[in-house]
KOLVOVO-750271 format. One record per residue (C-alpha): x, y, z. Coordinates in steps of 0.25 Angstrom, whole numbers, padded with zeros to 4 digits, always signed. Each point is the difference from the previous one (the first is absolute). Example, Ala and Ser with C-alpha at 12.3 -4.5 7.8 and 13.67 -1.06 7.14 Angstrom:
2
+0049-0018+0031+0006+0014-0002
END
This chain:
784
-0081+0087-0117-0002-0009+0012+0009-0005+0012-0002-0012+0009+0006+0000+0014+0000-0013+0008-0005+0004+0014+0010-0002+0011-0002-0004+0014-0002+0014+0005-0007+0011-0008-0003-0001-0015+0006+0008-0011-0010+0005-0010-0003+0013-0009-0004+0008+0012+0013-0003+0008+0008+0003-0013-0006+0013-0001+0002+0003+0015-0014-0003+0006-0004-0011+0010+0014-0001+0006-0006+0001+0014+0010-0002+0011+0007-0012-0007+0015+0002+0003+0003-0006-0014-0006+0012-0007+0007+0009+0009+0013-0006-0005-0005+0002-0014-0003+0014+0002+0013+0003+0006+0007-0007-0013-0009+0009-0009+0003+0013+0007+0015-0004+0000-0001-0002-0015-0007+0013-0002+0010+0008+0008+0011-0006-0009-0007+0004-0013-0008+0013+0002+0011+0010+0003+0007-0002-0013-0012-0002-0009-0009+0010+0005+0011+0010+0001+0004-0002-0014-0014+0002-0005-0002+0012+0008+0012+0007-0006-0004-0003-0014-0014+0005+0003+0005+0013+0006+0008+0002-0012-0013-0002-0009-0008+0009+0009+0011+0011-0001-0001-0001-0015-0015+0001+0001+0000+0011+0010-0007+0010-0009-0012-0010-0003-0001-0004+0015+0001+0014+0007+0010+0003+0010-0010-0001+0012-0003-0014-0004+0014-0004-0002+0004+0005+0014-0011-0007+0007+0002-0013-0007+0015+0000+0002-0002+0003+0015-0010-0012+0001+0010-0009-0007+0011+0005+0008-0008-0003+0012-0003-0014-0004+0015-0002-0004+0004+0005+0014-0010-0009+0007+0005-0012-0007+0015+0004+0002-0003+0002+0015-0007-0014+0000+0012-0006-0008+0010+0006+0010-0008-0006+0012+0000-0013-0006+0015+0000-0002+0002+0005+0015-0011-0010+0006+0000-0013-0007-0015-0004-0002+0004-0013+0006-0007-0013-0004-0014+0005+0000-0008+0013-0004-0013+0005+0004-0012+0002-0009+0000+0014+0004+0014+0002-0006-0004-0008-0012-0012+0009-0003+0008+0013+0003+0010-0004-0011-0012-0003-0009-0006+0014+0003+0013+0006-0004+0001-0007-0013-0014+0003-0003+0003+0015+0003+0011+0000-0011-0011-0006-0010-0010+0011+0004+0011+0011-0002+0003-0006-0013-0014+0000-0004-0002+0015+0004+0012+0004-0009-0005-0008-0012-0014+0006+0001+0006+0014+0000+0011-0001-0011-0006-0010-0010-0012+0008-0005+0007+0013-0004+0013-0006-0004+0005-0001-0015-0002-0014-0006+0015-0002+0000+0000+0004+0015-0012-0010+0002+0009-0011-0006+0011+0003+0010-0009+0000+0012-0006-0013-0004+0014-0006-0001+0004+0006+0014-0013-0006+0005+0004-0014-0005+0014+0002+0006-0007+0004+0013-0008-0013+0000+0012-0009-0003+0008+0007+0010-0011-0001+0011-0004-0014-0004+0015-0005+0002+0000+0008+0014-0013-0007+0005+0002-0013-0007-0002-0008+0013-0012+0009+0005-0012-0003-0010-0009+0010+0007+0010+0011-0003+0002-0004-0014-0015+0000-0003-0002+0014+0007+0012+0006-0008-0003-0007-0013-0015+0003-0001+0002+0015+0005+0011+0003-0010-0006-0007-0012-0014+0005+0002+0003+0014+0003+0010+0001-0012-0011-0006-0009-0011+0009+0006+0009+0012-0002+0002-0002-0015-0010+0010-0007-0010-0007-0010+0006+0007-0012+0014-0004+0003+0007-0009-0010+0004-0009+0012-0014-0002+0005-0001-0013-0007-0004-0014+0004+0014-0005-0003+0006+0009+0010-0010-0003+0011+0002-0015-0003+0015+0001+0001-0002+0008+0014-0010-0011+0005+0009-0011-0005+0012+0005+0007-0007+0003+0013-0006-0014+0000+0014-0007-0003+0006+0008+0012-0011-0004+0009+0000-0014-0004+0015-0001+0002-0001+0006+0014-0011-0010+0003+0008-0012-0005+0013+0006+0007-0007+0002+0014-0007-0014-0001+0014-0007-0003+0006+0008+0012-0011-0005+0009+0001-0014-0005+0015+0000+0002-0001+0006+0014-0011-0010+0004+0009-0011-0005+0012+0006+0008-0009+0001+0012-0005-0015-0001+0014-0004-0002+0005+0007+0012-0011-0006+0008+0003-0013-0005+0015+0002+0003-0004+0004+0014-0009-0012+0002+0012-0009-0005+0010+0007+0009-0009-0003+0012-0003-0014-0004+0015-0003-0002+0003+0006+0013-0011-0008+0007+0005-0012-0008+0014+0002+0005-0004+0003+0014-0009-0012+0002+0004-0010-0010+0011-0010-0001+0005+0004-0013+0008+0013-0004+0002+0009-0011+0014+0000-0008+0006+0008-0011+0013+0000-0007+0006+0008-0011+0005-0004-0013+0013-0005+0006-0008-0009+0011+0003+0010+0011-0011+0002+0011-0006+0014-0002-0012-0002+0009+0001-0007+0014-0013-0001+0008+0000-0001+0015-0005-0014-0001+0011-0004-0010+0011+0006+0009-0007-0008+0012+0000-0013-0008+0015+0002-0005+0004+0004+0015+0008+0012-0006-0002+0015+0001-0007+0006-0012+0012+0010-0002+0009-0012-0001-0009-0007-0010-0002+0012-0009+0009-0002-0013+0004-0014+0004-0001-0010-0012-0011-0009+0003+0009-0012-0005+0010+0002+0012-0011-0004+0010+0000-0014-0006+0008-0010+0009+0009-0012-0004-0013-0008-0002-0001+0007-0014+0011-0010-0005-0008-0012+0005-0015-0002+0001-0002+0015-0003+0008+0000-0013-0012-0002-0009-0009+0010+0006+0012+0010+0000+0003-0002-0014-0015+0002-0004+0000+0013+0008+0013+0005-0007-0006-0005-0013-0012+0008+0002+0008+0013+0004+0009-0002-0013-0013-0002-0009-0008+0011+0007-0012-0009+0002-0009-0001+0011+0002-0012+0010-0009-0006+0011+0002-0008+0012+0015-0003-0002+0005-0005+0013+0015+0004+0003+0009-0003+0012+0004+0012+0008+0009+0002+0012-0006+0006+0012+0008+0001+0013+0008-0012-0005-0012-0008-0002-0005-0004-0014-0014+0004-0003-0008-0001-0013-0007+0011-0006-0011-0001-0011+0002+0012-0009-0010+0006-0011+0003+0012-0009-0003+0007-0012+0009+0009-0008-0001+0015+0001+0002+0010-0012+0000+0015-0001-0008+0009-0009+0010-0002-0011-0001-0015+0001+0014-0001+0007+0001-0012+0010+0002+0005+0014-0001-0013+0008-0010-0009+0007-0011+0002+0010-0007-0011+0007-0002-0007+0013+0007-0011+0009-0004-0009+0011+0007-0009+0009-0003-0014-0003+0010-0007+0008-0009-0008+0009-0009-0004-0011+0012-0005-0008+0004-0008+0012-0013-0006+0001-0001-0003-0014+0014-0007+0000-0004-0008+0012-0013-0005-0006+0008-0003-0013+0009-0008+0009-0011-0009+0005+0000-0007-0013+0015-0003+0001+0004-0001+0015-0006-0006+0012-0005+0012+0009+0002-0008+0013+0015-0003-0002+0005+0008-0011+0004-0012-0008-0003-0003-0014-0013-0006-0003-0004-0012-0008-0001+0007-0013+0013+0008+0001+0007-0013+0005-0005-0008-0012+0005+0011-0010+0014-0001+0007+0000-0015-0001-0003+0000-0015+0012+0009-0002+0009-0008+0009-0003-0013-0006+0002+0005-0014+0013+0006+0004+0004-0013+0007-0003-0008-0013+0008+0010-0009+0012+0001+0009+0000-0014+0006+0001+0006+0014-0011-0006+0008-0011+0008+0008-0005-0004+0013-0015+0000+0004-0003-0002+0015-0014-0002+0006-0002+0004+0014-0011-0004+0010-0001+0005+0014-0002-0011+0010-0011+0001+0010-0004+0014-0005-0015-0004+0000+0001-0003+0015+0006+0013+0003-0012+0007-0008-0010-0008+0007+0005+0002+0014+0005+0015-0001-0008+0005-0011+0002+0006-0014+0007+0012+0006+0011-0008+0006+0001-0009-0012+0002+0012-0009+0011+0006+0009+0006-0014+0000+0000+0000-0015+0007+0013-0001+0011-0004+0010+0002-0013-0008+0001+0008-0013+0011+0008+0006+0008-0012+0004-0003-0007-0013+0007+0012-0007+0011+0000+0009+0003-0015-0002-0001+0001-0015+0009+0012-0002+0001+0008-0013-0002-0003-0014-0013-0009+0003-0015+0003-0002-0008-0003+0013-0015-0001-0001-0012-0003+0008-0009-0009-0008-0012+0001+0010-0003-0004+0015+0013-0006+0006+0006-0004-0014+0012+0007-0005+0010-0002-0011+0014+0003-0004+0006+0001-0014+0016+0000-0001+0005+0002-0014+0014-0006-0003-0001-0009+0012+0009-0012+0001-0006-0012+0008+0009+0003+0011-0005+0014+0001-0014-0004-0001+0002-0010+0012+0007+0011+0008-0011+0010-0002-0011-0010+0004+0008-0005+0012+0002+0015+0005-0015+0002-0002-0004-0012+0008+0009+0005+0011-0004+0014+0000-0015-0004+0001+0002-0010+0010+0005+0010+0011-0011+0005+0009-0009+0012-0003-0005+0010+0010-0014+0005-0004-0009+0008+0010+0009-0004+0011-0002-0015-0004+0012-0009-0004-0004-0008-0012+0008-0011-0007-0005-0004-0014+0011-0005-0009-0001-0001-0015+0000-0011-0011+0007+0002-0013+0000-0007-0013+0009+0004-0011+0003-0003-0014+0011+0004-0010-0004+0004-0014+0001-0004-0011+0005-0014+0006-0012-0002+0009-0010+0007-0010+0003+0006-0014-0013+0008+0001-0006+0009+0010-0011-0010+0003+0009-0012+0001+0009+0008+0009-0011+0005+0009-0005-0015+0001+0013-0005+0004+0002+0010+0011-0014-0003+0005+0002-0015+0000+0013+0003+0008-0008+0008+0010-0011-0010+0001+0011-0011+0003+0006+0009+0011-0014+0003+0006-0003-0015-0001+0013-0003+0007-0002+0008+0013+0003+0015-0005+0011+0009+0005+0010-0004-0011+0004+0003-0014+0000-0010-0011+0004+0000-0015-0009-0006-0010+0003-0014-0004-0007-0008-0011-0005-0010+0010-0009+0011+0005-0009-0002-0012-0003-0014+0005-0004+0005+0013-0010+0010-0007-0008-0012-0003-0005+0000+0014-0006+0013-0003-0008-0006-0010-0007-0008+0010-0006+0013+0006-0003+0004-0014-0008-0012-0002-0008+0002+0014-0003+0014-0005-0006-0005-0012-0010-0008+0008-0002+0010+0011-0012+0006-0007-0007-0014-0001+0004-0003+0014-0006+0012+0005+0013+0005+0006-0001+0014-0005-0008+0011+0007-0001+0015+0000+0002+0009+0011-0005+0015-0001+0007+0012+0006-0008+0013+0002+0004+0013-0007-0005+0012+0007-0004+0014-0004+0010+0009+0007-0011+0011+0002-0011-0007+0007+0007-0014+0003-0011-0008-0007+0003-0012-0007+0000+0003-0015+0006-0014-0005+0008-0012+0002+0013-0006-0006-0002-0015-0003+0012-0008+0005+0003-0014-0005+0003-0010+0011+0005-0015-0001-0002-0010+0011+0008-0012-0005-0005-0013+0005+0013-0004+0006+0009+0013+0000-0011+0009+0006-0001+0015-0004+0010+0003-0011+0003+0015-0002-0004+0006-0013+0014+0004-0002+0004-0015-0001-0012-0005-0009-0003+0012-0008+0013-0001-0008-0002-0015-0002-0014+0003-0005+0006+0011-0010+0011-0009-0004-0009-0012-0004-0011+0008-0005-0010-0005+0011-0002+0015+0004-0009+0001-0012-0011-0010+0005+0003+0004+0014-0001+0015-0003-0014-0003-0007-0005-0007+0012+0005+0011+0009-0008+0010-0009-0012-0008+0000+0000-0002+0015+0003+0014+0003-0011+0005-0008-0010-0011+0006+0003+0006+0014+0000+0014-0005-0014-0002-0005-0005-0002+0014+0006+0014+0004-0006+0014-0001+0002+0006-0014+0009+0011+0006+0010-0011+0004+0011-0003-0010+0008-0013-0002+0015+0001-0003+0007-0013-0007+0015-0001-0003+0003-0003-0014+0013-0007-0004+0008+0002-0012-0003-0014-0005-0015+0003+0001+0002+0012-0009+0007-0009-0010-0012-0009-0001-0009+0003-0012-0012-0004+0007+0002+0010+0012-0011+0010-0006-0010-0011-0001+0003-0005+0014-0002+0013+0006-0013+0003-0008-0005-0014+0004+0002+0002+0015-0006+0014+0000-0012-0005-0008-0003-0013+0008-0001+0008+0013-0006+0013-0005+0012+0008+0004+0001+0014-0005+0014+0001-0007+0003+0013+0007+0000-0008+0013+0012-0009-0004+0014+0005+0001+0012-0008-0005+0013+0002+0007+0012-0002-0009+0011-0008+0006+0015+0003-0001+0003-0010-0011-0008+0008-0010+0011+0011+0000+0012-0009-0004-0004+0000-0014-0007+0011-0009-0009-0008-0009-0010+0006-0009-0010-0011+0002+0000+0003+0015-0004+0014-0003-0011-0004-0010-0006-0010+0010+0000+0011+0011-0007+0009-0010-0010-0010-0003-0003-0002+0015-0001+0015+0002-0010+0001-0011-0009-0010+0008+0000+0009+0011+0010-0007+0009+0010+0009+0007+0015-0003+0004+0009+0003+0012+0015+0000+0000+0004-0008+0012+0011+0003+0010+0004+0013-0008+0015+0003+0003+0005-0013+0004+0008-0002-0012-0010-0007-0010-0008+0012-0004+0002+0007-0014-0004+0014-0001-0003-0002-0015-0011-0009+0003-0008+0010+0008-0003+0006-0013+0000-0012-0009-0010-0009+0009-0009+0012+0004+0001-0004+0015-0010+0005+0010+0008-0002+0013+0014+0000+0005+0002-0009+0012+0011+0006+0009+0009-0011+0006+0000-0002+0015+0014+0004+0001-0003+0014-0003-0012+0000+0010+0008-0006+0011+0011+0010-0002-0009+0012-0002+0001+0005+0014+0015+0000+0001+0007+0013+0003+0007+0002-0013-0013+0001-0007+0005-0007-0013-0011-0011+0000-0011+0011+0002+0006+0008-0011+0000-0012-0009-0015-0004+0003-0004+0015-0002+0008+0000-0014-0007-0013-0004-0014+0005+0004+0003+0013-0008+0004-0009-0012-0012-0008+0002-0009+0012+0000+0007+0006-0012-0004-0013-0007-0014+0000+0005+0003-0013+0009-0003-0003+0014+0010-0005+0011-0001-0012+0010+0010-0001+0011+0004-0014+0003+0005-0006+0013-0007+0010+0010+0002-0006+0013-0002+0011+0010-0009+0012+0002+0011+0010-0001+0004-0006-0014-0014+0001-0004-0002+0014+0004+0013+0004-0007-0003-0006-0013-0014+0006+0000+0006+0014+0002+0010-0003-0011-0012-0002-0009-0002-0015-0002-0014-0003-0003+0000-0014+0005+0007-0009+0010+0003-0015+0002+0006-0007+0011-0001-0007+0013-0005+0012+0007-0013-0002-0007+0000-0015-0001+0009-0012-0004-0004-0009-0012-0012-0007+0005-0009-0011-0006-0011+0004-0010-0011-0003+0010+0006+0009+0010+0002+0011-0011-0014-0002-0005-0006+0002+0015+0009+0012+0002-0006+0008-0012-0014-0005+0001+0000+0004+0015+0007+0012+0007+0010+0005-0011+0006+0010+0009+0013-0006+0006+0003+0003+0014+0015+0000+0002+0009+0004+0012+0007+0013-0001
END
């Protein structure tokens, strides 16, 4: 017979503790003793009283054998013990033992029980030797009965059971005369076996009692810890606890929950949770509310379901998680869980998601969204024979405003122009900003007269003077438009027709609107002259690189340069990249030019310190080139450049199509060790999906955010911060472009941007100047 007890965190439970020894001052054993004495008080009066009455009856029958003097003395002793036990029993009834009992109380009771055993032993030693064999048998039966009754009475006090059983059994067997028919081994074995069974039962019962009480104690302690943790959680955390019954009514409203709901706890108690949901549940919140009610109906756990609620007339979003509750019979009683307010997180996520579809500066559709709308409108026009109109709009003299007043003023001008553009177009049309000062309008079901009227209205609206920063500015607009499918039965053809019309307006003096004419295609031949010159620009040495510093936001040291391509035409002078890069991409010249840029950039980077990176723009056309991987590897090898120093910036055109081959080439370049940056994030060309597909290392935040970061409404700052958080969650870095002032730099640095780039730290410079800069004093000193 053996028991094994797992030692708890306080005092261990072993055989000595089960028997009543080694308790010390441990409060747990005090509670055990109280439970033992309480059980004894319940059992002793009936069992001991019944045995005593039976015994008195037997003694009376054997009074002649025992003698009157002995009977009187023994009866007085037993009566005294019974009276003492009765007194203690009454005291226990009047004065509850409480949760603990002392060792003194425990051993006093043990002594009383042992005294009963001694009294029994004295009786057996006196009666059995001279009794008739039949009487001896009767006394043995009474002894066994006493052992059974006593064992039941002290079932949870093993030390009492041992004292009582051994005293009665040994005295009874010892009192049998040697010549008696009952003085046999079988009788002794029966007594010993019965005593052992009672003792073992008492040990097992007491061990189980202690184990159960230890478990209850640990559970109570754990429950208290959980309660304290939950209180601390609600007091200091942003989340709160929530409980509902099987009908979905609130049954627990914590102070934090009431604070977030902005209602009294009393008013919320018993309120159906679903009644808190606002009208948004029928719109964007329809799917999550359906998921939540489905989980309620199916009685299954749910996690982070965002539902709309109305708080003081404002729609907020709560993320709820919960698990079903069941009672002891397995009946469903409701849900218990936690909630948290995710309104700001949701708004930030929605805003970031919009960056891939809308232009953050003006709020207009971006190129990707506009392209989708054009696909749909042209297909409908072909199907219904009702033409759609496509208008391309360029702001005149916008570059001069940017150069003279700065990018901040230019951004405000763009926003004002977008507002006028919307007003002139009216409803039913899609207005988009394609980038820079380029806008587009798509009018479905548009007659030629309506297209002309809208174009004329736009020209008139944008010709009126603007007031920016107290300055009166006049810019104007040039518009080229085409009607589909008449001027183009495919999206590409219609785009080209509108572009040719715009080109004709700009070539004719700007500030007007013109519809596409077939003759414009002939004029496009003139553009091919420029294309031819670009094809020879490399051989003529007209192409060159300029390098703009990229600075670490922490210590303001140069950590890299962005390589920028320049074309100094022999007759036309400096041609902006926005003019010749599209030609290079359209003609395929971007592939050899891009290879030259990579090689030239690596050649200069080889003269810089190892810690300085080089960033090179990569066009979509280059990514379509099967030889791109070989070109990159060759440039790196020729000039001994560590691939980790080369960062390829992806241009806007890459995101107009989702080509598997493009993803494959990006993956191959990444395997080489080259990293990627997504350029001008948030200007309308970025695709959030590519942040995962292309394993980008860096997000370059567009200067429009940087320039507006210090505005009072804080929207641009919030967007920058959201982009930084997004980048960190994807293990990416951020670079703030267009940093022109010290205030802008310090703000974006505080918002978490790792690097900055802009005129504050240097304009694009010749490679010789860049090389001297990083090989000399690399800390840039700038004006505050």
